[in-house]
DOLUM-586489 format. One line per field, with one value per residue: residue in one letter; x, y, z of N, C-alpha, C, O in turn. Coordinates in steps of 0.2 Angstrom, whole numbers, plus 2048, in hexadecimal, padded with zeros to 3 digits. Example, Ala and Ser with C-alpha at 12.3 -4.5 7.8 and 13.67 -1.06 7.14 Angstrom:
2
zalo = [A/S]
n_x = [842/840]
n_y = [7E4/7F5]
n_z = [827/823]
ca_x = [83E/844]
ca_y = [7EA/7FB]
ca_z = [827/824]
c_x = [842/840]
c_y = [7F0/800]
c_z = [827/827]
o_x = [847/843]
o_y = [7EF/806]
o_z = [82A/828]
***
This chain:
170
zalo = [X/X/X/X/X/X/X/X/X/X/X/X/X/X/X/X/X/X/X/X/X/X/X/X/X/X/X/X/X/X/X/X/X/X/X/X/X/X/X/X/X/X/X/X/X/X/X/X/X/X/X/X/X/X/X/X/X/X/X/X/X/X/X/X/X/X/X/X/X/X/X/X/X/X/X/X/X/X/X/X/X/X/X/X/X/X/X/X/X/X/X/X/X/X/X/X/X/X/X/X/X/X/X/X/X/X/X/X/X/X/X/X/X/X/X/X/X/X/X/X/X/X/X/X/X/X/X/X/X/X/X/X/X/X/X/X/X/X/X/X/X/X/X/X/X/X/X/X/X/X/X/X/X/X/X/X/X/X/X/X/X/X/X/X/X/X/X/X/X/X]
n_x = [28E/299/292/28A/295/29A/290/28F/29B/299/28E/294/29E/296/290/29B/29F/294/294/2A0/29E/294/29C/2A6/29E/299/2A5/2A9/2B2/2AE/2AE/2AB/29F/298/299/291/284/283/282/276/26D/26E/269/25B/258/258/24D/243/242/23E/242/247/247/243/232/231/239/23B/236/232/230/223/21B/20F/20C/215/215/21B/218/21A/21F/221/229/220/213/20B/1FE/1FF/207/216/219/20C/206/20D/20B/1FE/200/201/20C/216/220/217/20D/212/215/207/203/20C/207/1F9/1FA/201/1F9/1EC/1DB/1D5/1CB/1C7/1CD/1DE/1DC/1DD/1D8/1DB/1D4/1C6/1B6/1A9/19A/188/180/18A/194/19D/1AE/1BF/1CA/1D8/1DE/1E5/1EA/1EF/1F7/1FB/1FE/205/20A/200/202/20F/20F/210/21D/221/220/21B/20F/20D/209/1FC/1F4/1F2/1E8/1DF/1CF/1BD/1B4/1A5/197/191/181/178/16C/16C/179/180/182/17F/16F/169]
n_y = [639/632/62B/622/61A/615/60D/604/5FD/5F8/5F0/5E7/5E1/5DB/5D2/5CA/5C5/5BE/5B4/5AE/5A9/59F/597/592/58B/581/57A/574/569/558/554/560/563/559/55D/568/562/55A/564/56A/55F/55D/569/568/55D/562/56A/561/555/548/544/537/52E/521/51C/51B/523/530/540/54B/54E/550/555/550/554/549/540/53A/53F/53A/53F/538/534/52D/529/52B/52C/52E/537/542/542/541/54D/557/554/558/565/56C/56F/579/585/58B/583/577/57D/57E/571/56D/575/571/564/566/56F/56C/565/555/54D/541/530/531/53D/54E/55F/570/579/578/570/57B/57F/57E/58B/590/598/58F/58B/58F/582/577/567/559/548/539/529/520/513/504/505/4FE/4FA/4F5/4E9/4ED/4F0/4FD/507/513/518/525/536/538/541/552/561/570/575/578/578/572/576/56A/561/55C/554/54F/54A/550/55F/56E/576/586]
n_z = [23C/242/24C/245/240/24C/250/246/248/256/253/24A/253/25D/255/251/25D/261/257/259/266/263/25A/263/26D/265/263/26F/279/27B/289/28F/28A/290/29D/29D/29A/2A6/2B0/2AC/2AE/2BC/2C0/2BC/2C3/2D0/2D0/2CE/2D9/2D7/2CB/2C1/2CC/2D8/2DC/2E9/2F0/2FD/2FC/304/316/320/32F/33B/34A/354/34A/33A/32A/31A/30A/2FB/2EC/2E4/2D7/2C8/2CD/2DB/2E8/2E7/2D9/2D4/2D9/2D3/2C6/2C4/2C4/2D0/2D9/2E3/2EC/2F5/2F5/2FB/307/30B/30D/317/321/322/326/332/33A/337/335/338/32E/329/329/326/31F/31E/321/31F/325/330/32B/326/330/332/329/321/314/307/30A/305/305/30A/307/30C/308/30F/311/31E/31F/316/305/2F9/2EC/2EB/2F2/300/303/303/310/31B/30E/30C/307/2FD/2F5/2F3/2F4/2EF/2F4/2F5/304/30A/315/320/321/32E/32D/31F/31D/313/30A/312/311/30F]
ca_x = [292/29D/28D/289/29B/29B/28A/291/2A0/296/28A/299/2A1/291/28F/2A1/29F/28F/296/2A6/29B/291/2A1/2A9/299/299/2AB/2AA/2B4/2A9/2AE/2A8/298/295/298/28B/27E/282/27F/26F/26A/26E/264/254/256/257/246/23F/245/23C/244/24B/247/23E/22C/231/23D/238/238/231/22D/21F/219/208/20E/21B/214/21E/214/21F/21D/225/229/21A/212/206/1F8/200/20E/219/218/205/204/211/208/1F8/202/200/211/21A/222/211/209/216/213/200/203/20F/202/1F3/1FC/203/1F4/1E6/1D6/1D4/1C4/1C6/1D4/1E3/1D9/1DE/1D6/1DF/1CF/1C0/1B1/1A4/194/182/17E/190/196/1A3/1B5/1C5/1CE/1DD/1DD/1EB/1E8/1F5/1F7/201/1FF/209/207/1FD/205/215/20E/211/224/222/21B/215/20F/20D/204/1F9/1F3/1F0/1E4/1DB/1C8/1B8/1B0/19E/194/18D/17B/177/167/16D/17F/183/183/179/16A/167]
ca_y = [634/62E/627/61C/616/611/609/5FE/5FA/5F4/5EA/5E2/5DE/5D7/5CC/5C6/5C2/5B9/5AE/5AB/5A5/599/592/58F/587/57B/576/572/562/553/554/567/563/554/560/56C/55E/558/56A/56B/55A/55F/56E/565/558/566/56D/55B/551/541/542/530/52B/51C/51F/51A/529/535/546/550/54B/554/553/551/553/545/53B/53C/53E/53A/541/534/536/52A/527/530/52C/530/53A/548/542/542/554/55B/552/55C/56C/56F/570/580/586/58D/57C/573/580/57D/56A/56D/579/56D/55E/567/572/56B/561/54F/54C/539/52C/533/543/554/565/575/57D/574/571/57F/57C/582/58E/594/596/58A/58E/58C/57E/573/560/554/541/535/522/51E/50B/502/506/4F7/4F9/4F0/4E4/4EF/4F1/504/509/515/51A/52D/53B/535/547/559/565/575/573/57B/573/575/574/563/562/556/550/54B/548/554/566/572/57A/58B]
ca_z = [238/246/250/240/23F/252/250/242/24C/25B/250/248/258/260/250/251/264/261/253/25C/26B/260/258/269/270/261/263/275/279/27E/290/291/289/295/2A4/29D/29B/2AD/2B4/2AB/2B1/2C3/2C2/2BB/2C9/2D6/2CF/2CE/2DD/2D6/2C4/2C1/2D3/2D9/2DF/2F1/2F3/301/2FA/30A/31C/324/336/33E/350/353/344/334/324/314/303/2F7/2E5/2E1/2D0/2C5/2D1/2E2/2EA/2E4/2D2/2D3/2DA/2CE/2BF/2C4/2C4/2D6/2DD/2E3/2F3/2F9/2F5/300/30E/30D/30F/31E/326/323/32A/339/33E/334/338/335/32C/329/32A/321/31B/322/31E/322/329/332/327/329/332/331/322/31F/30D/307/30B/301/30A/308/309/30B/309/30F/313/323/31E/310/2FE/2F7/2E5/2EB/2F7/306/305/304/315/319/308/30D/304/2F6/2F1/2F7/2EF/2F2/2F2/2F9/308/30C/31C/31F/324/332/32A/319/31C/30E/30B/316/30D/313]
c_x = [296/298/28C/28F/29B/296/28C/296/29E/292/28F/29C/29D/290/295/2A1/29A/291/29B/2A3/298/296/2A4/2A4/299/29F/2AD/2AD/2AE/2A8/2AA/2A1/294/294/292/285/27D/27F/278/26B/269/269/25D/253/255/250/241/242/244/23E/249/24C/242/238/22C/235/239/23B/238/22E/229/21D/212/20A/215/21B/217/219/219/21C/223/224/222/21A/20E/200/1F9/207/210/217/210/203/207/20D/201/1F9/201/206/215/21C/21C/20D/20C/215/20C/200/206/20A/1FC/1F5/1FE/1FD/1ED/1E1/1D5/1CD/1C2/1CD/1D8/1E1/1D9/1DC/1DA/1DA/1C9/1BA/1AC/19E/18E/182/184/191/19C/1A9/1BA/1C9/1D4/1DD/1E3/1E8/1EE/1F3/1FC/202/203/206/206/200/20B/215/210/219/226/21D/21F/215/210/208/202/1F8/1F2/1ED/1E0/1D4/1C4/1B5/1AA/19C/190/186/17A/171/168/174/183/184/17D/175/167/163]
c_y = [62F/629/621/617/612/60C/603/5FA/5F5/5EF/5E5/5DE/5D9/5D1/5C7/5C2/5BC/5B3/5AA/5A6/59E/594/58F/58A/580/577/574/56B/55E/554/55B/566/55E/558/565/568/55C/55E/56B/566/55B/564/56C/560/55C/569/567/556/549/53F/53C/52D/525/51F/51F/520/52E/53B/54B/54C/551/551/555/54F/54F/540/53E/53A/53F/53C/53D/536/533/529/52D/531/52D/533/540/548/544/54A/558/55A/556/564/570/571/577/580/587/587/578/576/57E/575/569/570/574/567/560/56A/570/567/55B/54E/545/536/52E/539/549/55A/56A/579/578/575/576/57C/580/585/592/593/592/58E/58B/588/57B/56D/55C/54D/53D/52E/521/516/50A/504/4FF/4F5/4F5/4EB/4E6/4F1/4F9/506/50E/518/522/530/538/53C/54D/55D/56A/574/578/576/576/573/56E/564/55B/551/54C/548/54C/55B/56A/576/580/590]
c_z = [23D/24A/24B/240/246/253/24C/245/251/259/24E/24D/25C/25C/251/258/264/25D/256/262/268/25D/25E/26C/26B/261/26A/275/27D/285/293/290/28E/29C/2A3/29E/2A2/2B1/2B2/2AE/2B9/2C5/2C1/2C0/2CF/2D6/2D0/2D2/2DB/2CF/2C5/2C8/2D3/2DD/2E6/2F4/2F7/2FF/300/30F/31F/32B/338/346/350/34D/33E/32E/31E/30E/2FF/2F0/2E2/2DA/2CE/2C9/2D8/2E3/2E6/2DC/2D0/2D3/2D5/2C7/2BE/2C4/2CA/2DA/2DD/2EB/2F8/2FA/2FB/307/310/310/316/323/327/327/331/33D/33C/338/335/334/32B/329/324/31D/320/31E/322/327/32B/32D/32A/32B/331/32A/320/317/30D/308/307/306/307/30B/307/30D/309/312/318/322/318/30A/2FB/2F0/2E5/2F1/2FE/308/306/30A/31A/312/308/30A/2FE/2F2/2F6/2F2/2F3/2F0/2F7/2FD/30A/313/31B/323/328/32F/324/319/317/30F/30E/311/311/30F]
o_x = [296/29A/28B/28E/29D/297/28A/296/2A0/292/28E/29D/29F/290/294/2A3/29C/290/29C/2A6/299/296/2A6/2A7/298/29F/2B3/2AA/2AA/2A3/2A7/29D/28F/28F/28E/280/277/27B/274/265/264/266/258/24D/251/24D/23C/246/247/23D/24E/251/23D/239/228/234/234/241/23C/22B/22C/21E/210/209/219/220/216/216/21B/216/228/220/21F/21F/20D/1FC/1F4/20B/20C/215/20F/200/204/20C/1FF/1F5/200/205/216/21A/21B/20A/208/213/20B/1FC/203/209/1FA/1F1/1FC/1FD/1E8/1E3/1D4/1C9/1BC/1D2/1D6/1E4/1D6/1DE/1DA/1DC/1C8/1BA/1AB/19C/18F/183/183/190/19F/1AA/1BA/1CB/1D4/1DC/1E6/1E6/1F2/1EE/202/207/206/1FF/20A/200/20D/21A/213/21A/22B/217/224/21A/214/202/206/1FA/1F1/1EF/1DE/1D3/1C6/1B3/1AA/19E/18C/186/17B/172/167/175/189/185/177/178/164/160]
o_y = [629/624/61B/611/60C/607/5FD/5F4/5F0/5E9/5DF/5D8/5D4/5CB/5C1/5BC/5B7/5AD/5A4/5A1/599/58E/589/585/57B/571/573/567/561/554/55A/569/55F/557/566/56B/55B/55C/56C/567/559/563/56E/560/55A/569/569/552/545/53A/53C/52A/526/524/522/521/530/53D/54F/547/556/54B/55A/549/550/53D/544/535/544/53A/53F/539/536/528/532/536/52E/532/543/54D/547/54D/55D/55F/557/568/576/575/579/57C/585/586/575/572/57D/574/566/56D/574/565/55C/569/573/564/55B/54E/543/53A/52D/53B/549/55B/56A/57B/573/57B/576/576/586/581/598/58D/591/594/585/58C/57B/56C/55D/54C/53E/52D/520/514/50F/503/4FB/4EF/4F2/4EA/4E2/4F2/4FB/507/50D/51A/525/52E/537/53C/54C/55E/56A/572/57B/571/57D/56E/56D/567/556/54B/546/544/54A/55D/568/579/57E/595]
o_z = [23C/24C/24E/240/245/255/24E/245/252/25C/24F/24D/25E/25E/251/258/266/25F/255/263/26B/25E/25E/26E/26E/25F/26B/272/280/288/298/294/290/29F/2A8/2A1/2A4/2B6/2B7/2B1/2BC/2CA/2C5/2C2/2D3/2DB/2D2/2CF/2DD/2CC/2C8/2C9/2D0/2E0/2EA/2FA/2F4/2FF/301/30F/321/32C/337/348/34C/34B/33C/32E/31D/30C/2FE/2EE/2DE/2D7/2D1/2C8/2DC/2DF/2E3/2DA/2CB/2CF/2D2/2C3/2B9/2C5/2CA/2DF/2D7/2EF/2FD/2FF/2FF/30B/316/314/31A/328/32D/32B/336/343/33F/33D/32F/339/32B/329/31E/318/325/318/328/32C/326/32A/330/329/330/325/31D/315/312/306/306/30B/300/311/302/312/305/315/315/326/315/309/2FB/2EE/2E0/2F4/302/30E/308/309/31C/30F/304/309/2F9/2EC/2FC/2EC/2F9/2EA/2FC/2FB/30B/315/316/328/325/330/324/314/315/315/30D/30C/316/311]
***
């Protein structure tokens, strides 16, 4: 009987505490409510450094030897916002960009792969590709220079055949 009474007391106390918290939260002065929303805004900006930022803002600077490769906020079609928009961004993804630019292999102008393309009759390898433009961004008549990273993606690379210029047939 005493256990049932204690259980009812603790339930009543929990309910009263919860309701009191709700009442208190509803009666916050405007300045306190503003502080709460400012804190939430600061946290969401910390997780997305491009929130409410101009597309020119530099989010990260990577290095290819002495050469700087910038990652700008960009738009839906290039830069940080493009990468995030395709669900690719994480700390691991950032590290892969850094590693690919620093140690990777240039496969064409502004295109780097983490590993060299396989040769001969090797099976495809999972690779990482970073595409960037060291020239000006043409969307604003060149005032953003260099444009920086356009995209980064994990992909499979195939062995090239010398005869066809395409995939090796084995």
